[in-house]
N, C-alpha and C positions, 0 to 999 in steps of 0.2 A: 511673478504676476499675482499669485494668490496673496502673497504677503503685502504687496502694494495695495490691493483692493481692501484688504483688512485694515490697513492703516487709514485709508480714506474713509472707510466706514466709521472707524473710531473717531476720526476728526469731526465728521458730521454729527455723530452722537454727542461729542463734547460740546459743540456749538449749540446743539439742541437743548442739552441739559442746562448749560449756562443761561440760555435764553429763558427757559422755564423758571429757573431760580431767580433771575433778575426781575421777571414779571411778578412772581409771587412776592418778592421783597419790595415791590414798588420803587425800584431804583430809578433815579432820574437819568436823563440822556448822557451827560458827561460821565457819570459813574459806570453806566453800562458800557459806554465806549471804551473806557480804560480796561474793564474786565475782558471785553472782546479782544483788545489789543494784546493783553497778557496771554490770553488763551492762544492767540495766533503765534506768539513768540515761542511758547512752550511746545506747541504742535510742530512748528518749523524745526526747532532743535531736536525734537524726538523723531519726526518722520522725514525730514528733508525738505527740499525746495518745493516739490510738487504738492506735498501735504500742506505746507505753509501757504502756498498760493490758493489751493482749494479752500482752506480754512479762512483765508482773507475774503474770498468771494462770498462764502456762506455767512461769515460774520457781518459783512456789509449788507447783504440781503436781509438778514435777521434784524440788524440794527434799524434798517429802513422800515420794515414791516411792523415791528413791534414797539418802536420808540419814536418814530416821526409821524405826525399826522399827515393825512388821514391814516389811522392805524389799520393793520391787517390788509393793506394793499401795497402794491409796489409804486404807486404814484406818490409824488411829493408836492404838497401844497405851497410851502414856503420856499422860494428860490434859494434863500440862504442855506437851507438844509442840503441843497445840492453840493454846495461848497464843503459842508461838513462831511457828507458821505464820501465825496471824491477824495478829500484830504485823508479821511480814515482809510479808504481803500489803498491809496498810494503809499501812505505811511506803513500800513500793515504789510504790503507786498515788499517794499524796500527793506523794512526791518527784517522780514523773514529771509530775504536774500542775504542781508548782512550777517544774520545769525548763522545761516547755513554756511556761508563763506568762512566765517570765523571758526566754525566747527571743523570744516575741511582743512583749514590752515593748521588748526591745533592737531588734527589727526596726522597731517603731513609732517608737522614738527616732531610729533611723538615717534613717527616712523623713522624720520632722519636721525633722531636721537638713538633709537634702537640700532639703526645701521651703523652709526658712529661707535656705539658701544661694542657691537659685534666686530667691527673692524679693529677696534682697540684690543679686544680680546684675541682676535686672530693674530694681530701684530705681536702681542705679548707671547702667545703660544709659539709663533714663528721664531721670535727671538730666543725663547727657551730651547726650542728644538735646535736652533742654530748653535747655541752655546753648548748644548749636549753633543751635537755632532762634532763641534770643534774639539771638545774635550776628548771624545772618542778618537778623533784623528790624532790628536797630540799623544793620547795614550798608546795608540798603535805605533806611532813613530818612536815613542820612548821605548816600547817593547822591542821593536826591531833594532833600535840602536843598542839596547841592553843585550839582546841576544847576540848581536855582532861582536860587541865588546867581550862578552863572556866567551864566545866561541874562539875569538882571536886569542884571548888569554889562555884558553885551554889547549889550543893547537900546539903551543910551545912545549908544555909538559908532555903532551901526547907524543910529540916527535921524539923527545928525550926518552920516553918510555919505550918507544919503538926501537931506538938504538940499543937500549939496555937489553931488550928482548932478544935482539939479534946476537948480542954478546953472550947471553945466557944459552942460546941455542948452540952456539959453538962450544961452549963449555959442557953442555949436556950431552955431547956425543958419547954414546956408550953408557950413559947414566939414565936409566929408565925413569926413575922417580923425578929427577930434575927435569927431564924432557917433558914429563906429564905436567909438572907445575908450570913450566915455561909455556906450554901450549895453552893451559888454562888462562894464564895472564895475557897471552896474545889474543885469545878469544874475547876476553873482557875488554881489552883495549880497543879491539876492532868494534865491539858493540857500542862502546862509549863514543867512538868517532862517528859511527852511524847515527847515534842519537843527536849529536851536535849538528851533523849535516841535515838531519830531518828537521830539527828545530829551526835552522836557518831557512830551509825550504818553506816551512810553515809561515815564518815571519815575512818572507818575500811575497807569498801568496796573499796573506792578510793585508799587506801594505799595497797590494796591486802592482808591485814591481815585477811580478812574474805571473804567468798565466799557464794553465794546463794546455798541452798540445795534443788533443785526442786524435787517435788514428785507429783503424781496425787492427786488432791484435789477437792472436790466438791465446786462449787460456793455457794451453800446454806450454807455449813459449814463456808466459809469465811465471808459471810454476818452475820451469827449468832455470830461468834467470834468478829466481829467488833462491833456489837450491845452490846455485853457483856462488851466491853471496854468503852462504853459510856452510863452508866446507867442513867445519868441525861438527856441526849438527849432522850433516850427511854421512860423515865418517863414523859417528858414534851411535847412530840410530837409523833404522829403516824408515825411509820416506817414500811412500807410494803415490803415484799420480794416476788419476782416472778422469777422463773427459768423455762424457756421453757422446754418442755418435751424432745426435741431433743438436748438440750444443753449438750455438753460433759464436762468432768472434765477438769481442767486446770493443766498444768505441771509447777508448781511454788514452790517457797519457801513460805509456808503459813504465816510464821512470817512477811516477808516483805510485802506481798500483804495485809494482815490484816491491817498493819500500813497505807498503801496507802488508803484503804477504810475508815479507821477511820478518816484520814485527810480530805478526800472528804466529809464525812458525817458532820464533824465539820464545814467545809466551807458552806455546804448547810444549816445547822442549823442556822448559824449566818445570812445568806442571806435571808432565807425564812421567810415570815410573820408568826406570831403565829397562830396556828390553822390549818396550812396547813401540808400536809403529805410529807415525804421524801420517795421516791420509789427506791428500790434496785432491779435492773432487770439484769438477766443473759440470754444471748442468743447466739446462734451460729453466727459466723461472716457471714454477708450476701454474701460475695464474696470470702472468703478464708476458706476452710474447716479445715485448720490447726490452726485457731485462734478462740478465744472466746471473746465476748464483755461483760464486766461488766459495768453497768451504775448506776450512782447516780443522780436521777432526783429531782429537787426542783421547787418551784413556787416563787422564789425570783425575784429581779428586772433584772436578767440577767447580761450581761457584756457589757454595752454600751461603756465603756471606752476602751475596748480591742477588737475591731472588726477585723474580716477577717484574723485571723492567728491561727496557731495551737500551743498548749502548747509545744509540742515537734516537732521541725522542721523535725525530722525523722519519725514522726508518720505516720502510714499507714491510708489512707483514709478509713473510715468505714461508708458509708452512712446508715442512720437509717430511718425507716419509720416514726418514731415519732420525728425526729429532723431535722431542716433545715440545710443547708450547711454553715451557718454563724459560723465561728470559732473564738476563742480568744486565745491569747498567754499568757505565763507565765509572770507575772509582780510582782516581790516579794514585792516592796513597796506598790502596790495597792491591790494585791490579797492576800498577807500574806505569811508567811514562810511555812505554811502547804501545800500549793499547790506546792511550789518549792520542798519540801521534797517528796511529792507524785510523782512528775515528776521524780526525781532522783531514787527513789526506784522502780518505774515502769520500768525505763530503765535498772536497775540492774537485773530485773526479765525478761529481753528479751521482754519487752512490751513497750507500748507507751500510752500517755495520751493526751486527747484533750477536750476542752470545746466547746459546741455548744449551740446556742440559742434554747430554747424549744418552740414549737408552743403554743400560749396561754399565754406565759410569763414564765420566769424561765430559768434555765440552766440545761443542761445534761453534767455531767462529765463522759466521756467514756474512760474506761480502756480496752485496747486491749492486750490480753495475749495469749501465745501459748497453744493450746489444748493438753491434754494428749493423747498419742498414745495408742491404744488398743493393748493388746498382740496378737500375730499372731493367736493363737487358737480362741480367741474371735472374731477377725476381720473376720476370715473365716466363 
């Protein structure tokens, strides 16, 4: 409202200044009329229809008072001047309306142009994103196909290796050194077979052809199942299991999480010196009641080459009373494929994985998983 009043005041001031200038310049009636008409046009373009209409009325009044006899009155002596004034008023109002309408159309056209440009940009961005998604989809399909082909090609030699291992075992009867070598070969063959199975599982999950089937599962059962998958580790090293009394079950697909724990135990077994124990610990998350921490602790050399980062950049911080805040990140060439598989399977289980240095030496691999929700009856 204040802005509109200001524009009307400036319109009146403009007409007044123009009138004073025309009188001081002794301009004749036609010249003054053209100046008034130009002033009305510019005021209409600047202030809109209302300002143009008011300027037209003020210009008509000033034109009559100061340029048509008798001067300085609103009366008109010559009837023909009525025609001139009326024509001036109608012309100024119509032209003001046309100017305002033209300006509005120009504004609408500019707005439509911007909308069209925005739509064109959105369409181009959509096409780029679609092409990117298509490329990712094709890449995932290629990766899945490649993994299937590689695993299929590896299954045949693994089967042959298994047959030769059985033959070696028969020959190794009573030969301690050969039996030890045969057991080592069998262990590595089993580990390679697990890696292939894990890669296939990851490929199916990434491609959406398989989905986790979470169910309430006891952490102790997960630890025992992982130990059963690693008979050589259990036979050659002490593996202890501790589950806090207040630790809830986890809501996970047990098949996936067992594979995560198996890979973490294998990493700990390779890193820890002989004669040291691997500890499997389950506890309630210290800051989040809806999470559970499963830990694999060893007394190996730690991770000096991988300081100050989390394995999973999206991992939730889970401060532990038995582990420092120093973290390490996933590095496939240095840490091995097992840790990368564990990270991917943990993510598929709505969890996260991090490595932290253990006080006194060694590493804690901490798996953060969702806790199982108690039924309403039990919770109450």
